[in-house]
BALUMNU-127880 format. One record per residue (C-alpha): residue in three letters; residue number from 1; x negated, y, z negated. Coordinates in nm, 2 decimals. Layout:
<guses>
GUSE   res     n     east    north       up
GUSE   ala   NUM        X        Y        Z
...
</guses>
This chain:
<guses>
GUSE   res     n     east    north       up
GUSE   unk     1     2.70    -9.34    -0.21
GUSE   unk     2     2.94    -9.05    -0.26
GUSE   unk     3     2.84    -8.68    -0.31
GUSE   unk     4     3.06    -8.42    -0.49
GUSE   unk     5     2.99    -8.05    -0.51
GUSE   unk     6     3.04    -7.95    -0.88
GUSE   unk     7     3.11    -7.58    -0.95
GUSE   unk     8     2.99    -7.52    -1.30
GUSE   unk     9     3.10    -7.16    -1.30
GUSE   unk    10     3.03    -6.84    -1.10
GUSE   unk    11     2.86    -6.52    -1.20
GUSE   unk    12     2.70    -6.21    -1.05
GUSE   unk    13     2.34    -6.09    -1.03
GUSE   unk    14     2.17    -5.77    -0.92
GUSE   unk    15     2.12    -5.79    -0.54
GUSE   unk    16     1.78    -5.62    -0.55
GUSE   unk    17     1.65    -5.88    -0.80
GUSE   unk    18     1.79    -6.16    -0.58
GUSE   unk    19     1.61    -6.04    -0.27
GUSE   unk    20     1.29    -5.88    -0.39
GUSE   unk    21     1.12    -5.66    -0.14
GUSE   unk    22     1.39    -5.70     0.13
GUSE   unk    23     1.60    -5.38     0.18
GUSE   unk    24     1.96    -5.38     0.08
GUSE   unk    25     2.06    -5.27     0.43
GUSE   unk    26     1.94    -5.61     0.55
GUSE   unk    27     2.04    -5.85     0.28
GUSE   unk    28     2.39    -5.72     0.22
GUSE   unk    29     2.48    -5.85     0.57
GUSE   unk    30     2.48    -6.21     0.43
GUSE   unk    31     2.53    -6.13     0.06
GUSE   unk    32     2.76    -5.82     0.02
GUSE   unk    33     2.72    -5.62    -0.30
GUSE   unk    34     2.98    -5.44    -0.51
GUSE   unk    35     2.96    -5.08    -0.63
GUSE   unk    36     2.71    -5.18    -0.90
GUSE   unk    37     2.48    -5.36    -0.65
GUSE   unk    38     2.59    -5.70    -0.79
GUSE   unk    39     2.62    -6.00    -0.56
GUSE   unk    40     2.84    -6.31    -0.62
GUSE   unk    41     2.65    -6.62    -0.73
GUSE   unk    42     2.76    -6.97    -0.77
GUSE   unk    43     2.64    -7.25    -1.00
GUSE   unk    44     2.70    -7.53    -0.75
GUSE   unk    45     2.57    -7.85    -0.90
GUSE   unk    46     2.57    -8.19    -0.72
GUSE   unk    47     2.71    -8.52    -0.84
GUSE   unk    48     2.58    -8.84    -0.69
GUSE   unk    49     2.79    -9.16    -0.73
GUSE   unk    50     2.60    -9.47    -0.63
GUSE   unk    51     2.67    -9.82    -0.77
GUSE   unk    52     2.69    -9.80    -1.15
GUSE   unk    53     2.50    -9.46    -1.16
GUSE   unk    54     2.66    -9.12    -1.18
GUSE   unk    55     2.38    -8.86    -1.14
GUSE   unk    56     2.44    -8.49    -1.20
GUSE   unk    57     2.19    -8.24    -1.06
GUSE   unk    58     2.18    -7.93    -1.28
GUSE   unk    59     2.46    -7.81    -1.52
GUSE   unk    60     2.51    -7.44    -1.47
GUSE   unk    61     2.48    -7.19    -1.76
GUSE   unk    62     2.75    -7.34    -1.99
GUSE   unk    63     2.97    -7.13    -2.21
GUSE   unk    64     2.80    -7.14    -2.55
GUSE   unk    65     2.63    -6.80    -2.53
GUSE   unk    66     2.76    -6.48    -2.69
GUSE   unk    67     3.00    -6.24    -2.54
GUSE   unk    68     2.72    -5.98    -2.52
GUSE   unk    69     2.50    -6.24    -2.32
GUSE   unk    70     2.78    -6.31    -2.07
GUSE   unk    71     2.84    -5.94    -2.04
GUSE   unk    72     2.53    -5.91    -1.83
GUSE   unk    73     2.64    -6.17    -1.58
GUSE   unk    74     3.00    -6.08    -1.50
GUSE   unk    75     3.14    -6.43    -1.48
GUSE   unk    76     3.43    -6.48    -1.23
GUSE   unk    77     3.66    -6.76    -1.12
GUSE   unk    78     3.82    -7.04    -1.31
GUSE   unk    79     3.58    -7.33    -1.23
GUSE   unk    80     3.39    -7.49    -1.52
GUSE   unk    81     3.16    -7.79    -1.53
GUSE   unk    82     3.41    -8.01    -1.70
GUSE   unk    83     3.71    -7.90    -1.49
GUSE   unk    84     3.51    -7.96    -1.17
GUSE   unk    85     3.41    -8.31    -1.29
GUSE   unk    86     3.77    -8.38    -1.37
GUSE   unk    87     3.88    -8.26    -1.03
GUSE   unk    88     3.68    -8.55    -0.88
GUSE   unk    89     3.80    -8.80    -1.14
GUSE   unk    90     3.51    -8.80    -1.38
GUSE   unk    91     3.44    -8.72    -1.75
GUSE   unk    92     3.11    -8.61    -1.90
GUSE   unk    93     3.08    -8.95    -2.07
GUSE   unk    94     3.07    -9.11    -1.73
GUSE   unk    95     2.75    -8.94    -1.63
GUSE   unk    96     2.45    -9.17    -1.65
GUSE   unk    97     2.17    -8.93    -1.55
GUSE   unk    98     2.13    -8.55    -1.57
GUSE   unk    99     1.85    -8.42    -1.34
GUSE   unk   100     1.74    -8.07    -1.42
GUSE   unk   101     1.56    -7.89    -1.13
GUSE   unk   102     1.42    -7.65    -1.40
GUSE   unk   103     1.51    -7.51    -1.74
GUSE   unk   104     1.62    -7.16    -1.66
GUSE   unk   105     1.95    -7.11    -1.85
GUSE   unk   106     2.17    -7.10    -1.54
GUSE   unk   107     2.05    -7.45    -1.44
GUSE   unk   108     2.05    -7.63    -1.77
GUSE   unk   109     2.28    -7.45    -2.01
GUSE   unk   110     2.58    -7.67    -1.94
GUSE   unk   111     2.38    -7.97    -2.07
GUSE   unk   112     2.43    -7.86    -2.43
GUSE   unk   113     2.75    -7.76    -2.61
GUSE   unk   114     2.87    -7.65    -2.95
GUSE   unk   115     3.02    -7.92    -3.16
GUSE   unk   116     3.27    -7.72    -3.35
GUSE   unk   117     3.10    -7.40    -3.48
GUSE   unk   118     2.82    -7.56    -3.68
GUSE   unk   119     2.57    -7.74    -3.45
GUSE   unk   120     2.47    -7.80    -3.09
GUSE   unk   121     2.50    -8.14    -2.92
GUSE   unk   122     2.43    -8.30    -2.59
GUSE   unk   123     2.72    -8.26    -2.33
GUSE   unk   124     2.65    -8.59    -2.16
GUSE   unk   125     2.62    -8.84    -2.45
GUSE   unk   126     2.55    -9.15    -2.23
GUSE   unk   127     2.30    -8.99    -1.99
GUSE   unk   128     1.93    -8.98    -1.95
GUSE   unk   129     1.81    -8.62    -1.90
GUSE   unk   130     1.53    -8.58    -1.65
GUSE   unk   131     1.26    -8.32    -1.63
GUSE   unk   132     0.88    -8.33    -1.59
GUSE   unk   133     0.61    -8.28    -1.85
GUSE   unk   134     0.45    -7.98    -1.67
GUSE   unk   135     0.77    -7.79    -1.66
GUSE   unk   136     0.88    -7.89    -2.00
GUSE   unk   137     0.56    -7.76    -2.16
GUSE   unk   138     0.59    -7.44    -1.96
GUSE   unk   139     0.95    -7.39    -2.07
GUSE   unk   140     0.89    -7.46    -2.44
GUSE   unk   141     0.60    -7.23    -2.47
GUSE   unk   142     0.72    -6.96    -2.23
GUSE   unk   143     0.54    -6.66    -2.09
GUSE   unk   144     0.69    -6.32    -2.17
GUSE   unk   145     0.82    -6.27    -1.81
GUSE   unk   146     1.03    -6.59    -1.83
GUSE   unk   147     1.11    -6.61    -2.20
GUSE   unk   148     1.46    -6.47    -2.16
GUSE   unk   149     1.54    -6.75    -1.92
GUSE   unk   150     1.41    -7.04    -2.13
GUSE   unk   151     1.66    -7.05    -2.43
GUSE   unk   152     1.58    -7.28    -2.72
GUSE   unk   153     1.94    -7.37    -2.77
GUSE   unk   154     1.95    -7.52    -2.42
GUSE   unk   155     1.62    -7.71    -2.46
GUSE   unk   156     1.56    -7.82    -2.82
GUSE   unk   157     1.88    -8.04    -2.85
GUSE   unk   158     1.78    -8.24    -2.54
GUSE   unk   159     1.45    -8.35    -2.68
GUSE   unk   160     1.60    -8.40    -3.03
GUSE   unk   161     1.86    -8.63    -2.88
GUSE   unk   162     1.60    -8.88    -2.76
GUSE   unk   163     1.75    -8.87    -2.41
GUSE   unk   164     1.47    -8.68    -2.24
GUSE   unk   165     1.28    -8.86    -1.96
GUSE   unk   166     0.99    -8.73    -1.75
GUSE   unk   167     0.92    -8.77    -1.38
GUSE   unk   168     0.56    -8.78    -1.26
GUSE   unk   169     0.45    -8.60    -0.95
GUSE   unk   170     0.29    -8.81    -0.67
GUSE   unk   171    -0.03    -8.62    -0.60
GUSE   unk   172    -0.09    -8.80    -0.26
GUSE   unk   173     0.24    -8.73    -0.09
GUSE   unk   174     0.46    -8.43    -0.01
GUSE   unk   175     0.76    -8.59    -0.17
GUSE   unk   176     0.77    -8.80    -0.49
GUSE   unk   177     0.97    -9.12    -0.48
GUSE   unk   178     1.19    -9.16    -0.80
GUSE   unk   179     1.39    -9.44    -0.96
GUSE   unk   180     1.70    -9.22    -0.92
GUSE   unk   181     1.74    -9.31    -0.56
GUSE   unk   182     1.62    -8.98    -0.41
GUSE   unk   183     1.28    -8.81    -0.35
GUSE   unk   184     1.16    -8.50    -0.52
GUSE   unk   185     0.95    -8.20    -0.40
GUSE   unk   186     0.76    -8.02    -0.68
GUSE   unk   187     0.71    -7.64    -0.62
GUSE   unk   188     0.55    -7.38    -0.84
GUSE   unk   189     0.64    -7.04    -0.70
GUSE   unk   190     0.97    -6.97    -0.87
GUSE   unk   191     0.86    -7.14    -1.20
GUSE   unk   192     0.61    -7.41    -1.29
GUSE   unk   193     0.70    -7.75    -1.14
GUSE   unk   194     1.05    -7.68    -1.02
GUSE   unk   195     1.19    -8.00    -0.87
GUSE   unk   196     1.38    -8.01    -0.53
GUSE   unk   197     1.57    -8.34    -0.47
GUSE   unk   198     1.60    -8.47    -0.12
GUSE   unk   199     1.88    -8.72    -0.08
GUSE   unk   200     1.97    -8.97     0.20
GUSE   unk   201     2.35    -8.96     0.25
GUSE   unk   202     2.53    -9.13     0.54
GUSE   unk   203     2.22    -9.12     0.75
GUSE   unk   204     2.17    -8.75     0.68
GUSE   unk   205     1.90    -8.60     0.46
GUSE   unk   206     2.01    -8.33     0.22
GUSE   unk   207     1.78    -8.11     0.01
GUSE   unk   208     1.92    -7.96    -0.31
GUSE   unk   209     1.74    -7.63    -0.25
GUSE   unk   210     1.78    -7.49    -0.61
GUSE   unk   211     1.59    -7.16    -0.65
GUSE   unk   212     1.35    -7.23    -0.36
GUSE   unk   213     1.63    -7.12    -0.12
GUSE   unk   214     1.91    -7.01    -0.35
GUSE   unk   215     2.16    -6.89    -0.08
GUSE   unk   216     2.19    -6.91     0.29
GUSE   unk   217     2.08    -6.54     0.29
GUSE   unk   218     1.75    -6.65     0.16
GUSE   unk   219     1.65    -6.88     0.45
GUSE   unk   220     1.42    -6.62     0.62
GUSE   unk   221     1.07    -6.64     0.48
GUSE   unk   222     1.02    -6.30     0.31
GUSE   unk   223     1.36    -6.32     0.13
GUSE   unk   224     1.22    -6.42    -0.21
GUSE   unk   225     1.38    -6.33    -0.54
GUSE   unk   226     1.22    -6.09    -0.77
GUSE   unk   227     1.25    -6.35    -1.04
GUSE   unk   228     0.98    -6.57    -0.89
GUSE   unk   229     0.67    -6.57    -1.10
GUSE   unk   230     0.43    -6.64    -0.80
GUSE   unk   231     0.60    -6.49    -0.49
GUSE   unk   232     0.30    -6.56    -0.26
GUSE   unk   233     0.31    -6.92    -0.37
GUSE   unk   234     0.68    -6.92    -0.30
GUSE   unk   235     0.61    -6.79     0.05
GUSE   unk   236     0.38    -7.08     0.13
GUSE   unk   237     0.60    -7.34    -0.03
GUSE   unk   238     0.91    -7.21     0.14
GUSE   unk   239     0.73    -7.21     0.48
GUSE   unk   240     0.62    -7.57     0.44
GUSE   unk   241     0.96    -7.67     0.31
GUSE   unk   242     1.17    -7.51     0.59
GUSE   unk   243     0.94    -7.66     0.86
GUSE   unk   244     0.97    -8.00     0.69
GUSE   unk   245     1.35    -7.97     0.68
GUSE   unk   246     1.37    -7.86     1.04
GUSE   unk   247     1.14    -8.13     1.17
GUSE   unk   248     1.32    -8.40     0.97
GUSE   unk   249     1.67    -8.27     1.02
GUSE   unk   250     1.73    -8.20     0.65
GUSE   unk   251     2.03    -8.00     0.56
GUSE   unk   252     2.01    -7.75     0.27
GUSE   unk   253     2.25    -7.76    -0.02
GUSE   unk   254     2.28    -7.41    -0.16
GUSE   unk   255     2.31    -7.41    -0.54
GUSE   unk   256     2.37    -7.03    -0.57
GUSE   unk   257     2.57    -6.95    -0.26
GUSE   unk   258     2.93    -6.85    -0.32
GUSE   unk   259     3.02    -6.88     0.04
GUSE   unk   260     2.81    -7.15     0.21
GUSE   unk   261     2.78    -7.50     0.06
GUSE   unk   262     2.55    -7.67     0.31
GUSE   unk   263     2.36    -7.56     0.62
GUSE   unk   264     2.15    -7.70     0.90
GUSE   unk   265     1.85    -7.52     1.04
GUSE   unk   266     1.72    -7.41     1.37
GUSE   unk   267     1.39    -7.27     1.50
GUSE   unk   268     1.41    -6.93     1.66
GUSE   unk   269     1.15    -6.67     1.78
GUSE   unk   270     1.18    -6.51     1.44
GUSE   unk   271     1.12    -6.83     1.25
GUSE   unk   272     1.34    -7.09     1.09
GUSE   unk   273     1.70    -6.97     1.05
GUSE   unk   274     2.04    -7.11     0.95
GUSE   unk   275     2.21    -7.29     1.22
GUSE   unk   276     2.55    -7.43     1.12
GUSE   unk   277     2.75    -7.39     0.79
GUSE   unk   278     2.88    -7.72     0.68
GUSE   unk   279     3.07    -7.88     0.39
GUSE   unk   280     2.99    -8.22     0.24
GUSE   unk   281     3.33    -8.35     0.32
GUSE   unk   282     3.26    -8.29     0.69
GUSE   unk   283     2.97    -8.53     0.69
</guses>
């Protein structure tokens, strides 16, 4: 197995929204803000090469939205999903599976592109797209709080393509085993039935932390984004998750961290904290 970090673009978000009730004087130590209170955010996806499968976890926000839309997110840097795949020697047509942790636009938007100026088409023509029925139903009939994050142009072409597949949650175990070669944790605090992959790589377990722990600055328990629909559920899920990761020596892969790719954990008097900052290439 080979793992490749895929930068599908970078953008900025309001620091207060990213850290919820935590004061700026505290969170800016790990995630410094600019004069507009915006913090740098990555869309760091993960590509898994194993045998004849090439699995992409999440796809970033893509580039098909309007200039006005992107004006809210202050995109920066030159990395794109396609250029990052190319950097590692791959083309979108090589991807066999696209695993979507959830369907917020910054996680799934790159999975659909404009074909010319007339219609939308699937980015990964040869891939199966993976979600779960509970989250798909949630995203296609969204509540008013999340409706701006679930965009029809990111979602409808996937089901219309016939390439959509669902994973089913194992109700008896903490992790759900999948046919994709990794386990999945289902969590409901950020959004309904977000999926967190846990991958075995060179004898080391790595959790793609998605929006459960979006950056290394979010490791402490109360550091929960204001975007979460059920913050108290997030608190419980995060507590269980961090303890599971610490007890089982699971590293966290940070999807939205512009500075830290991978981190190990340690237990302190104040709770679970980041230990070492690591890169995949160092494993």
